[in-house]
Each structure stands twice: as structure tokens, then as C-alpha cells.
C-alpha positions as CSV (number, residue, x, y, z in Angstrom):
1,M,70.4,-169.2,66.9
2,Q,67.6,-166.9,65.7
3,E,67.9,-164.8,62.5
4,K,68.2,-161.2,63.3
5,Q,65.7,-160.4,60.6
6,G,64.5,-161.8,57.3
7,I,62.6,-164.8,58.7
8,P,61.2,-166.8,55.7
9,G,57.8,-168.5,55.4
10,N,54.1,-167.8,56.0
11,T,53.9,-166.6,52.4
12,P,50.5,-165.8,50.9
13,L,48.2,-168.4,49.5
14,I,46.2,-166.5,46.8
15,S,42.8,-167.6,45.6
16,A,43.4,-167.1,41.9
17,E,39.8,-166.9,40.8
18,K,40.3,-164.7,37.8
19,L,43.2,-166.7,36.4
20,G,41.4,-169.9,37.2
21,K,38.3,-168.8,35.4
22,F,40.3,-167.8,32.3
23,L,42.1,-171.2,32.2
24,G,39.0,-173.3,33.1
25,V,40.6,-174.4,36.4
26,D,38.2,-174.4,39.2
27,Q,39.5,-173.7,42.8
28,L,43.0,-172.6,41.7
29,Y,45.3,-171.3,44.4
30,I,48.8,-169.8,44.0
31,K,51.3,-170.2,46.9
32,F,53.5,-167.1,46.2
33,E,57.0,-167.7,47.5
34,G,58.2,-164.3,46.1
35,S,57.3,-162.6,49.4
36,N,60.2,-164.3,51.2
37,P,63.0,-161.8,52.1
38,T,65.1,-162.3,49.0
39,G,62.2,-163.1,46.7
40,T,62.2,-166.9,46.4
41,Q,61.5,-170.1,48.2
42,K,65.3,-170.6,48.5
43,D,65.2,-168.5,51.7
44,R,63.5,-171.4,53.5
45,S,66.4,-173.7,52.9
46,A,69.2,-171.1,53.0
47,S,68.2,-169.8,56.5
48,L,68.2,-173.4,57.8
49,Q,71.6,-174.2,56.2
50,V,73.2,-171.1,57.7
51,R,71.7,-171.8,61.1
52,T,72.9,-175.4,61.0
53,S,76.4,-174.4,59.9
54,M,76.8,-172.0,62.8
55,E,75.4,-174.4,65.3
56,E,78.0,-177.0,64.1
57,G,80.9,-174.5,64.6
58,F,81.6,-173.5,60.9
59,D,82.7,-170.0,60.0
60,T,82.3,-170.4,56.2
61,I,79.4,-171.8,54.1
62,V,79.7,-172.6,50.4
63,A,77.1,-173.3,47.8
64,A,76.8,-173.4,44.0
65,S,74.1,-171.4,42.3
66,C,73.2,-169.6,39.1
67,G,71.5,-166.8,41.1
68,N,68.6,-167.2,43.5
69,Y,70.1,-169.7,45.9
70,G,73.4,-167.9,46.0
71,A,71.6,-164.6,46.8
72,S,69.7,-166.3,49.6
73,I,72.8,-168.0,51.1
74,A,74.7,-164.8,50.9
75,Y,71.9,-162.8,52.5
76,Y,71.5,-165.1,55.6
77,A,75.3,-165.5,56.0
78,H,75.6,-161.7,55.9
79,L,72.9,-161.3,58.5
80,N,74.7,-163.7,60.9
81,G,78.3,-162.7,60.3
82,L,79.2,-165.9,58.4
83,R,81.6,-166.0,55.5
84,A,80.0,-167.2,52.3
85,L,81.5,-168.4,49.0
86,I,79.1,-168.8,46.1
87,Y,80.3,-170.9,43.1
88,I,78.8,-169.9,39.8
89,P,79.2,-171.1,36.2
90,K,81.1,-168.7,34.0
91,G,78.7,-166.9,31.8
92,S,75.8,-167.1,34.2
93,Y,72.8,-165.0,33.1
94,S,71.6,-164.0,36.6
95,P,71.4,-160.3,37.5
96,R,71.7,-161.3,41.1
97,L,75.5,-161.8,41.0
98,L,76.3,-158.2,41.8
99,E,73.8,-158.4,44.7
100,I,75.6,-161.4,46.1
101,K,79.0,-159.8,45.9
102,D,78.3,-156.1,46.5
103,K,75.3,-156.0,48.7
104,Y,75.9,-159.1,50.9
105,G,79.7,-159.3,50.7
106,A,79.9,-163.0,49.6
107,R,82.8,-164.1,47.4
108,L,82.0,-165.3,43.9
109,V,84.0,-168.2,42.5
110,Q,83.6,-168.7,38.8
111,V,83.8,-172.3,37.5
112,E,84.0,-173.5,33.9
113,G,81.0,-175.6,32.8
114,L,77.5,-175.9,34.0
115,Y,75.8,-175.6,37.4
116,E,76.6,-179.1,38.3
117,D,80.3,-178.5,37.7
118,S,80.1,-175.6,40.1
119,V,78.5,-177.9,42.7
120,E,81.2,-180.5,42.4
121,R,84.0,-177.9,42.7
122,S,82.4,-176.3,45.7
123,K,82.0,-179.8,47.4
124,V,85.7,-180.5,46.9
125,D,86.7,-177.1,48.3
126,A,84.3,-177.5,51.3
127,A,85.8,-180.9,52.2
128,R,89.4,-179.7,51.8
129,N,89.0,-176.5,53.9
130,R,86.4,-177.7,56.4
131,W,83.7,-175.3,55.2
132,F,80.0,-176.1,55.5
133,D,78.6,-177.6,52.3
134,G,75.3,-175.8,51.7
135,N,74.5,-177.4,48.3
136,A,71.3,-179.1,47.4
137,G,71.6,-182.8,48.2
138,A,74.4,-182.3,50.8
139,H,72.0,-182.5,53.7
140,P,68.8,-184.0,52.4
141,Q,66.9,-183.9,55.7
142,L,67.5,-180.2,56.0
143,G,66.0,-179.6,52.6
144,L,62.9,-181.7,53.5
145,E,62.4,-179.9,56.8
146,A,62.9,-176.5,55.2
147,F,60.2,-176.9,52.6
148,S,57.8,-179.1,54.6
149,A,56.4,-175.9,56.2
150,I,54.8,-175.0,52.9
151,S,52.5,-177.9,53.3
152,S,51.1,-176.9,56.7
153,E,50.8,-173.3,55.5
154,I,48.6,-174.5,52.6
155,Y,46.6,-176.8,54.7
156,D,46.0,-174.2,57.4
157,S,44.9,-171.6,54.9
158,I,42.5,-173.8,52.9
159,G,41.3,-176.0,55.8
160,E,41.7,-179.2,53.7
161,I,44.2,-181.1,51.7
162,P,44.3,-180.0,48.0
163,G,43.9,-182.6,45.3
164,Y,47.0,-181.4,43.4
165,V,50.1,-179.4,44.2
166,A,52.4,-178.3,41.3
167,V,56.0,-177.2,41.9
168,P,58.7,-175.9,39.5
169,V,61.6,-178.4,39.7
170,G,65.3,-178.1,39.1
171,N,67.0,-180.2,41.8
172,G,63.6,-181.3,43.2
173,T,64.2,-180.3,46.8
174,T,61.1,-178.1,47.1
175,L,58.8,-180.7,45.7
176,A,60.2,-183.4,47.8
177,G,60.0,-181.2,50.9
178,I,56.3,-180.3,50.2
179,H,55.4,-184.0,49.8
180,Y,57.3,-184.9,52.9
181,G,55.3,-182.2,54.8
182,F,51.9,-183.4,53.6
183,S,52.9,-187.0,54.4
184,R,53.8,-185.9,57.9
185,L,50.5,-184.0,58.2
186,K,48.6,-187.1,57.2
187,E,50.3,-189.2,59.9
188,V,50.1,-186.6,62.7
189,R,46.6,-185.3,62.0
190,G,45.1,-188.5,60.7
191,L,44.3,-187.0,57.3
192,A,42.9,-189.3,54.6
193,K,45.2,-188.4,51.7
194,T,48.1,-186.4,50.4
195,P,48.0,-184.3,47.2
196,R,49.1,-185.6,43.9
197,M,52.4,-183.8,43.2
198,I,53.1,-182.3,39.9
199,A,56.7,-181.7,38.8
200,A,57.0,-178.8,36.3
201,S,60.2,-178.1,34.5
202,T,61.8,-176.9,31.2
203,D,61.9,-178.8,28.0
204,G,65.6,-177.8,28.0
205,G,66.2,-180.9,30.1
206,N,65.5,-182.2,33.6
207,P,66.2,-185.6,35.1
208,I,63.2,-185.7,37.4
209,V,60.6,-185.1,34.6
210,E,62.5,-187.3,32.1
211,S,62.8,-190.2,34.5
212,F,59.2,-190.1,35.6
213,K,57.9,-189.8,32.0
214,N,60.0,-192.9,31.2
215,H,58.5,-194.8,34.1
216,R,61.8,-195.3,35.9
217,K,61.9,-196.1,39.6
218,D,65.3,-194.6,40.0
219,I,66.5,-191.3,38.7
220,T,68.7,-191.2,35.6
221,D,70.8,-188.2,34.6
222,F,69.6,-186.3,31.6
223,P,72.2,-186.5,28.8
224,R,74.6,-183.6,29.4
225,E,75.1,-183.0,25.7
226,K,71.3,-182.6,25.1
227,I,70.8,-179.9,27.7
228,K,69.5,-176.7,26.1
229,E,70.1,-173.8,28.6
230,T,68.6,-170.4,27.9
231,E,68.3,-167.2,29.9
232,I,64.7,-168.1,30.6
233,N,64.9,-171.8,31.6
234,E,68.2,-171.6,33.6
235,P,66.5,-171.9,37.0
236,L,65.0,-175.2,36.0
237,V,67.5,-176.9,33.6
238,N,69.7,-179.7,34.9
239,F,71.4,-182.8,33.7
240,H,71.8,-184.0,37.3
241,S,69.2,-183.2,40.0
242,Y,70.8,-183.4,43.4
243,D,67.6,-184.3,45.3
244,G,66.1,-186.0,42.3
245,E,65.6,-189.4,43.9
246,L,63.6,-187.8,46.7
247,A,61.5,-185.9,44.2
248,L,61.0,-188.9,41.9
249,S,59.9,-191.0,44.9
250,A,57.4,-188.2,45.9
251,L,55.9,-188.3,42.4
252,I,55.6,-192.1,42.4
253,E,54.2,-192.3,46.0
254,S,51.6,-189.5,45.3
255,D,50.5,-190.9,41.9
256,G,51.6,-187.6,40.5
257,Y,52.5,-186.0,37.1
258,A,55.6,-184.5,35.5
259,E,55.3,-181.9,32.7
260,Y,57.8,-180.1,30.4
261,V,57.1,-176.4,29.7
262,T,58.6,-174.5,26.8
263,D,60.2,-171.1,27.1
264,E,57.3,-169.6,25.1
265,D,54.8,-170.9,27.6
266,L,56.9,-169.8,30.6
267,Y,56.6,-166.3,29.2
268,R,52.9,-166.7,28.4
269,Y,51.9,-168.0,31.8
270,R,54.1,-165.4,33.5
271,D,52.1,-162.7,31.6
272,L,48.8,-164.3,32.5
273,I,49.7,-164.3,36.2
274,K,50.5,-160.6,35.9
275,K,47.3,-159.8,33.9
276,Y,44.8,-161.6,36.1
277,E,46.4,-161.7,39.6
278,K,48.4,-158.5,39.4
279,F,51.8,-159.7,40.6
280,E,55.1,-160.4,38.8
281,V,57.2,-163.5,38.8
282,I,60.2,-164.6,36.7
283,P,59.1,-166.8,33.8
284,A,60.5,-170.1,35.2
285,A,58.3,-169.7,38.3
286,S,55.2,-169.9,36.2
287,A,55.9,-173.5,35.2
288,S,53.6,-174.7,38.0
289,V,50.6,-172.8,36.7
290,A,51.3,-174.0,33.2
291,S,51.5,-177.6,34.3
292,I,48.2,-177.4,36.2
293,D,46.5,-176.0,33.0
294,Y,48.0,-178.8,30.9
295,I,46.8,-181.5,33.2
296,T,43.3,-180.0,33.8
297,K,42.7,-179.8,30.0
298,R,44.2,-183.3,29.3
299,E,42.9,-185.3,32.2
300,K,39.6,-183.3,32.8
301,T,40.5,-183.2,36.5
302,S,38.6,-181.2,39.1
303,G,39.1,-180.2,42.8
304,I,41.5,-177.9,44.6
305,K,44.8,-177.2,42.8
306,V,47.7,-175.3,44.2
307,A,50.5,-173.9,42.1
308,V,53.6,-173.1,44.1
309,V,55.1,-170.0,42.3
310,T,58.6,-169.8,43.4
311,G,59.3,-166.1,43.1
């Protein structure tokens, strides 16, 4: 099946010379995922999830979200005549909820608790009703394949493998997929290396960053009671990352880094992107730029650095 419209991918890779000069980061590039049809990298995964669900004979797809992924699933389901149910935590901050319901015709199901509670409820309902489970972590290979294309787009644009690629992480699917893509490029094209991956997330809590910083080889949930969710960090905060093992393995294999970013810095780097590169992103998407700046100043690193700005 081909999407009727709204094909994701081939997003711009911007040479961020002005921002890089201000930050003291030489050869800084921004991979801007906001140009996807619904404005985030989630379209890459959602379009593949919808296509797979239809190929397997499902008439309904379900997924939990606090906004962006739900909008993306609802969009692609609407394009292709598939019923969609989006499970959301009660009290979700996202302005995209009306878009999901009124523009794309998906059903919103409110769940008490946090994002993870919505995921678990949707999984139970999917199994009981024979609906396709489109949640992060439900079909790991689909997630890897969906985001692996970002790697070849970066390589084809620059003409070489960058030294570092920074990605905002919540569940970790995007980072894991990008590392997977570069690993496949190395094998197929005989390249000498893969980038060092950088996981950037909120200091409100994330298992990938916390596990890596504590030198764990296996992912450990962040203590639920210590989660500090705000309107700004919501796209990144998690006590359980559904593709966290894949992301943690990518960090370890690539000799990478993991960085926490405060809400204040998410705002600050969002404003710097707008000032120097003249486009707008939500604050959480700027975590990748912040993490590159942190590492460059701390480690005195040089070489090509790519910040994946998620929308």
C-alpha cells in the first residue's frame, strides 16, 4: 500500500553556521524533522505502522500518546481509511488533542495516570479486541526501519559520516533507529565508522539517560515517584522507555553520551535556533542542540556534529 499523500522523510539538513559560530561548535548541522507532514519525526514511524496494520488485515490501530505521535497515527489512519484510537493521560498538556479528534476523526481515550499507564491500557485493549498495537516497543523492528532512513539522508547530504549525532529521547526509538541505520550503512557501504550517538533528554527524568550515566548495561526504570513532568518537558519525560534497551545499546556500542537538559535551557536553545537559523521548534526538540553544546564545551571535541531536531 502507498500513502495517498503525506509521505514522510527527506527532511532538510541545515548547515547551521551562524548558530555553530555563536556556540563555538564547528561544522554544526541540524536535521530538521519538523518538515514532515504533521511536523515531527513521528510521521516516519506512524506511516509504517499504519501500512503494516493494513497489510496484516487490521481495521483499527491503537497507540498511546501525549500529542505528537497520536496526531501522526491519526493522520495516516485518516488518509488510509483506518480507524484509530489514541490513548492519552488525563490532563495532557498537548494542543494537538483537538486536531487528533476533530481534524483526523480519531477517538480519544483518556486514562488516569501517566503516559506509560495509557500505553499499558491500550495494549490490553488491542489484544482483547484484535486491534493493531502501534505503540513504541510493540514492533521494535518497525521502529528501527522507520528511523534508519534518517542516517542515509544525513550521509548522502554531507558525503561522509559525522562524528556525533544528537537526538532528543523519550522512548529512545528515534536514536536507536538512527544508530541502526548508520550501522547498516557501515556494513553495506564499507564505511570505517559510525557516529557517536548522544541521547538528550529532560532532567525531569528519563531511564535511558539515567541508566547510561550510571554505567548500566541494562535499562532500569526511572523511579516513578521522582518524575517531574512539566508542559515543556512532557515529550521527553518517562519513567519507562519502551525502546530503552535498544537506545542504551546504541549509546554503549557507539561510545556515546547522554545529557540532561533543564526546562530553562530547552527554552534558551529553542530561542537560539530561531534567532540564528530562522525556524521555530518546540522547546523539547532543542535538547539535541543543547547536548552538543554541552559536550563540545566539556570535552573540547571537534568534527562534524548533527543535531536531530524533532519538530
